[in-house]
C-alpha positions in Angstrom: -0.2 -0.2 0.2 3.0 2.4 1.2 4.6 1.4 -2.6 1.5 2.4 -4.4 1.1 5.9 -2.6 4.7 6.6 -3.3 4.3 5.3 -7.3 1.2 7.8 -7.2 3.3 10.7 -5.9 6.2 9.9 -8.3 3.5 9.8 -11.1 1.9 13.1 -10.1 5.2 14.7 -9.7 6.4 13.6 -13.4 3.2 14.6 -14.8 3.8 18.3 -13.2 7.2 18.3 -14.7 5.6 17.6 -17.7 3.5 20.2 -17.3 5.9 23.0 -16.6 7.7 21.9 -19.5 5.4 21.9 -21.9 4.1 25.4 -20.6 7.4 26.8 -20.6 8.2 25.7 -24.2 4.5 27.1 -25.3 5.3 30.4 -23.8 9.1 30.5 -25.3 7.3 29.5 -28.8 4.6 32.4 -28.9 7.4 34.8 -27.3 10.1 34.0 -30.1 7.6 33.1 -33.1 7.6 35.5 -36.0 4.9 36.3 -38.0 4.6 36.5 -41.8 5.0 40.1 -42.2 8.1 40.5 -40.2 9.7 37.1 -42.1 9.4 38.8 -45.3 11.1 42.2 -43.7 13.7 40.1 -42.3 14.3 38.3 -45.5 15.0 42.1 -47.1 11.7 41.7 -49.3 9.5 44.2 -50.8 6.5 44.1 -48.6 3.2 44.4 -50.7 -0.4 45.5 -48.7 -3.4 45.9 -50.5 -5.6 48.9 -49.1 -9.1 49.3 -50.2 -11.9 51.7 -48.7 -15.5 50.4 -49.4 -18.8 52.3 -50.1 -21.8 49.9 -50.0 -19.5 46.9 -50.0 -17.8 47.9 -53.3 -14.4 49.6 -53.7 -14.4 53.2 -53.8 -10.5 53.5 -54.1 -7.7 50.4 -53.7 -4.1 51.6 -53.5 -1.5 48.7 -53.7 1.0 50.2 -50.7 4.8 48.6 -51.2 7.5 49.4 -48.7 11.0 48.6 -48.3 12.2 48.8 -44.3 16.1 48.6 -45.4 16.1 52.1 -47.2 13.0 53.5 -45.5 11.3 54.1 -48.6 7.4 53.5 -49.5 5.3 53.8 -52.8 1.6 53.5 -53.7 -0.1 52.5 -56.7 -3.6 53.8 -57.9 -5.5 50.6 -58.9 -8.8 52.0 -60.5 -11.8 49.7 -59.9 -12.9 50.0 -63.7 -9.5 48.6 -64.8 -10.5 46.3 -67.7 -9.3 42.7 -67.7 -10.3 39.2 -68.8 -12.5 37.9 -65.8 -11.9 34.3 -66.3 -14.7 32.8 -64.4 -16.9 34.8 -66.4 -15.1 34.3 -69.5 -15.2 37.9 -70.8 -13.5 41.3 -70.3 -15.3 43.5 -67.6 -14.2 45.9 -65.0 -11.7 44.0 -62.2 -14.0 45.5 -59.1 -16.7 42.8 -60.4 -14.6 40.4 -58.5 -15.0 42.1 -55.2 -16.6 40.4 -52.6 -16.2 41.0 -48.9 -17.0 37.3 -48.0 -14.0 36.2 -50.4 -11.4 38.9 -51.0 -9.2 36.1 -52.8 -10.5 36.7 -56.2 -10.1 40.4 -56.7 -6.8 40.2 -54.7 -5.3 37.6 -56.9 -6.5 39.7 -59.8 -4.9 42.7 -58.7 -1.7 40.6 -58.2 -1.8 39.5 -61.6 -2.3 42.8 -63.3 0.9 44.0 -61.2 2.8 40.7 -61.9 3.5 40.2 -58.2 2.3 38.2 -55.4 -0.4 40.2 -52.4 0.2 38.8 -49.3 -1.6 41.2 -47.1 -4.8 43.3 -47.2 -6.5 45.8 -45.4 -10.2 46.9 -46.2 -12.3 49.5 -44.5 -15.8 50.7 -45.0 -16.5 54.3 -45.3 -18.4 53.8 -42.0 -15.4 52.0 -40.2 -12.9 54.6 -41.4 -14.9 57.7 -40.3 -14.7 55.8 -36.6 -11.2 55.0 -37.4 -10.1 58.4 -38.0 -12.0 60.0 -35.2 -9.9 57.4 -32.9 -6.5 58.7 -34.3 -7.7 62.3 -33.9 -8.2 63.3 -37.3 -6.3 63.4 -40.8 -3.8 66.4 -41.9 -4.6 67.2 -45.4 -4.2 70.2 -47.7 -7.0 71.4 -49.9 -6.1 74.0 -52.4 -9.9 75.4 -52.7 -12.6 75.4 -50.4 -15.6 72.9 -51.5 -18.8 74.0 -51.0 -21.5 72.2 -53.0 -24.5 69.7 -52.9 -25.2 67.0 -55.2 -27.2 63.7 -55.0 -28.8 65.1 -51.4 -25.5 65.3 -50.0 -23.4 68.3 -48.5 -19.9 68.9 -49.3 -18.3 71.5 -47.1 -14.5 71.3 -46.7 -12.0 74.4 -45.7 -9.0 75.5 -47.8 -5.6 75.2 -46.8 -3.6 72.6 -44.4 -6.2 71.6 -42.1 -7.1 68.4 -39.9 -10.3 66.8 -40.8 -12.3 64.8 -38.3 -14.0 61.5 -39.7 -17.0 63.0 -41.3 -15.0 65.6 -43.2 -12.4 62.8 -44.5 -15.4 61.0 -46.1 -16.7 64.1 -47.6 -13.1 64.7 -48.9 -13.2 61.4 -50.6 -16.3 61.4 -52.1 -17.1 64.9 -53.6 -17.0 65.1 -57.3 -16.5 68.5 -58.8 -18.0 68.7 -62.2 -15.1 68.6 -64.7 -12.6 67.0 -62.2 -10.2 64.5 -64.2 -9.2 61.3 -63.2 -5.6 62.4 -62.2 -7.2 65.1 -60.0 -8.7 62.0 -58.1 -6.6 60.0 -58.0 -4.0 62.6 -56.8 -6.7 63.1 -53.8 -6.8 59.3 -52.9 -2.8 59.7 -52.8 -3.0 62.2 -50.4 -5.2 60.3 -48.2 -3.5 57.5 -48.3 -0.5 59.3 -47.4 -2.1 60.9 -44.5 -4.0 57.9 -43.2 -0.6 55.9 -43.2 1.3 58.6 -41.4 -1.4 58.9 -38.7 -1.4 55.2 -38.1 2.2 55.3 -37.9 2.2 58.4 -35.2 -0.4 56.5 -33.0 1.2 52.9 -33.3 1.8 52.7 -29.6 -1.8 53.9 -28.6 -3.4 51.4 -31.2 -1.0 48.6 -29.9 -2.4 48.9 -26.2 -4.2 45.9 -25.1 -7.6 47.9 -25.0 -7.2 49.0 -28.9 -5.1 46.4 -30.6 -7.9 43.9 -31.6 -10.8 46.6 -31.9 -8.7 48.6 -34.1 -7.9 45.5 -36.2 -11.2 44.0 -36.7 -12.6 47.3 -37.3 -11.4 46.5 -40.9 -11.3 43.3 -43.1 -7.8 41.9 -43.2 -5.8 38.6 -43.0 -2.9 40.5 -41.0 -3.2 38.8 -37.2 -2.5 41.1 -34.3 1.1 40.6 -34.3 1.4 41.4 -38.1 -1.0 44.5 -38.0 1.2 45.7 -34.9 4.7 45.1 -36.8 2.9 46.8 -39.9 2.4 50.1 -37.7 5.7 49.9 -36.4 7.4 49.7 -40.0 5.3 52.5 -41.1 6.8 54.8 -38.1 10.4 53.6 -39.9 9.3 55.0 -43.1 10.1 58.6 -44.7 6.5 59.5 -46.1 7.9 62.7 -47.7 9.8 60.2 -50.0 6.5 58.3 -51.0 6.1 57.5 -54.6 3.3 58.1 -56.3 1.9 56.1 -59.2 -1.1 55.5 -61.2 -2.4 53.0 -64.0 -2.3 54.6 -67.5 -4.3 53.2 -70.5 -6.9 54.0 -73.2 -10.7 53.9 -72.1 -13.2 52.0 -74.2 -16.9 51.3 -73.5 -17.5 47.4 -73.4 -21.1 46.4 -72.7 -22.1 49.7 -71.9 -19.3 50.2 -69.2 -16.5 52.5 -69.6 -13.3 50.5 -68.9 -9.8 51.6 -68.7 -7.3 49.5 -70.2 -3.8 49.4 -69.3 -1.3 50.1 -72.1 0.3 47.1 -74.1 -1.7 44.6 -72.3 -0.9 45.1 -69.0 2.9 44.8 -69.8 3.5 48.1 -69.1 1.7 48.0 -65.7 4.2 45.0 -64.5 7.2 47.1 -65.8 6.1 50.3 -63.8 5.8 47.6 -60.5 9.6 46.4 -61.4 10.3 50.1 -61.3 8.8 50.7 -58.3 10.4 47.6 -56.4 14.2 48.9 -58.0 13.4 52.4 -56.5 12.5 51.1 -53.1 15.4 48.9 -52.7 18.0 51.0 -54.2 19.4 53.1 -51.5 21.3 56.0 -54.0 18.2 56.7 -55.9 18.0 60.0 -58.1 14.2 60.1 -57.1 15.5 60.7 -53.8 16.8 63.9 -54.7 13.2 65.0 -55.6 14.5 65.1 -59.6 11.8 64.5 -61.9 13.0 64.4 -65.4 11.7 66.3 -68.0 11.5 65.0 -71.4 11.1 66.5 -75.1 10.0 63.7 -77.5 10.6 64.1 -81.3 9.3 62.1 -83.7 11.7 61.1 -86.7 9.4 58.2 -88.2 6.6 58.6 -90.4 4.4 56.9 -87.7 1.7 59.5 -86.7 1.0 60.1 -83.0 4.1 58.1 -82.2 5.8 60.9 -79.6 2.1 61.4 -78.0 2.0 57.7 -77.3 5.3 57.6 -76.0 4.7 60.4 -73.8 1.9 58.4 -72.1 4.5 55.7 -71.5 7.0 58.0 -70.2 4.5 59.7 -67.8 3.7 56.2 -66.2 7.3 55.9 -65.3 7.2 59.5 -63.4 8.6 61.6 -66.4 7.5 65.0 -67.0 7.1 65.9 -70.6 8.3 69.2 -72.0 7.0 69.1 -75.5 6.3 67.0 -78.6 7.2 67.6 -82.0 9.0 66.5 -85.1 12.8 65.7 -85.4 14.8 67.3 -88.3 15.4 65.2 -91.0 18.0 65.0 -93.7 16.8 65.1 -97.3 13.0 64.2 -95.7 14.2 60.9 -94.9 13.2 58.9 -91.7 15.6 59.3 -88.7 17.1 55.3 -88.6 18.0 55.3 -85.0 16.6 56.4 -82.0 18.9 58.5 -79.8 18.8 60.0 -76.5 20.3 63.6 -75.5 21.3 64.9 -72.2 20.9 68.7 -72.3 21.8 69.6 -68.7 25.2 67.6 -68.0 23.6 64.6 -66.2 24.2 61.4 -67.8 22.8 59.5 -65.6 19.7 60.9 -66.6 19.6 60.1 -69.9 21.5 56.4 -69.0 18.3 56.0 -67.1 15.9 56.6 -69.6 17.9 54.6 -72.1 18.0 51.7 -70.1 13.8 52.2 -69.7 13.6 51.9 -73.6 16.6 49.8 -74.3 18.3 52.2 -76.6 22.0 51.8 -76.6 22.7 55.4 -78.4 22.6 58.2 -75.5 25.0 61.0 -75.0 25.4 64.2 -73.3 24.6 67.2 -75.8 24.1 70.6 -73.9 22.4 73.3 -75.7 22.1 76.6 -74.3 19.6 77.8 -76.6 17.5 75.2 -75.8 14.4 75.8 -73.4 15.8 75.3 -69.9 13.1 73.4 -68.6 14.3 70.3 -71.0 16.4 68.1 -69.1 16.6 65.1 -72.0 15.5 65.1 -75.4 14.5 61.6 -76.9 14.7 61.6 -80.7 12.5 58.8 -81.9 13.8 56.5 -84.7 12.7 54.0 -87.3 14.1 51.3 -84.6 11.7 52.3 -82.1 8.5 50.0 -82.1 6.5 52.0 -80.0 7.7 50.8 -76.3 11.4 49.5 -77.3 14.2 50.0 -79.3 14.8 47.0 -81.4 
């Protein structure tokens, strides 16, 4: 009997020791385990996050936000909901936001990934109603409004003051929803970019507050996201490490066409140009020494030396999508009326790296410096298009 009691005590002691070991192991595991976002950052990868604001269950705006912690740089790419593409499961061409479903984000997320040529591991989707609450929670957004807004449309009143202002949640919603007569797509996208910059800056500023035990789960669950608590808190941490003044802004350029009575935006060159743009964005983020870091926006004069009508204009759209400014379009000087045989790029300001960068973009081997004091001083580069230019690359 005595031996049985001793055996029982030994068994209980053994079980207790095993429980202590298991609990300690679990504690250490949860302390040291890493989430997917921090794993990407540690592997020195560019991290993409799809940020969508919805209105009545459909995307009002979608921004692909990419950042690289090592250089402290970020970029945003506006993805219009009316971007036209082949929708495989419908077997037709339609706008991509037809795939958006709050109960199943993957089809829309994967389509944005296919358009841009990258895998998008994270998404953050928030409705206008929850965005209003979130903005109030973080004490408003700082925005610059060039001109006052005072209008009524569809039964709604929009009142926004001019200048550098801090807008509360309801005013931010007005900022996103108002639509002036004659407002261009570029102006609307510019507003989206200003909003996303201010929103990300404020999330970073309020990181400690939002990461408290009382608020962390609440603020994360206010949105629809696949980031768990640790990933979301790390996301806020990484945002605070970025230099938002160097945030790069990009948009999808293409041609608008009507399909089934819907106006769709078809990216240039069957979406290939968009994928190239994303590659350029990633290069910008990773490259520590970048001309873009110096705030340089090169202006290009494009001269058509071929018989192809409108070639300079179409080329200007390509260069705009990569952030170049277009200083002017025209026709190149011809010898005996003959087309220019070879495309050439001229550095006009003694900055050969600028010409070299454009040459790399167009796969042009002929580039050199040729300063011209009589030339308009707003022109950094002259691009002369020859017969060897196929509309995208020099052959």
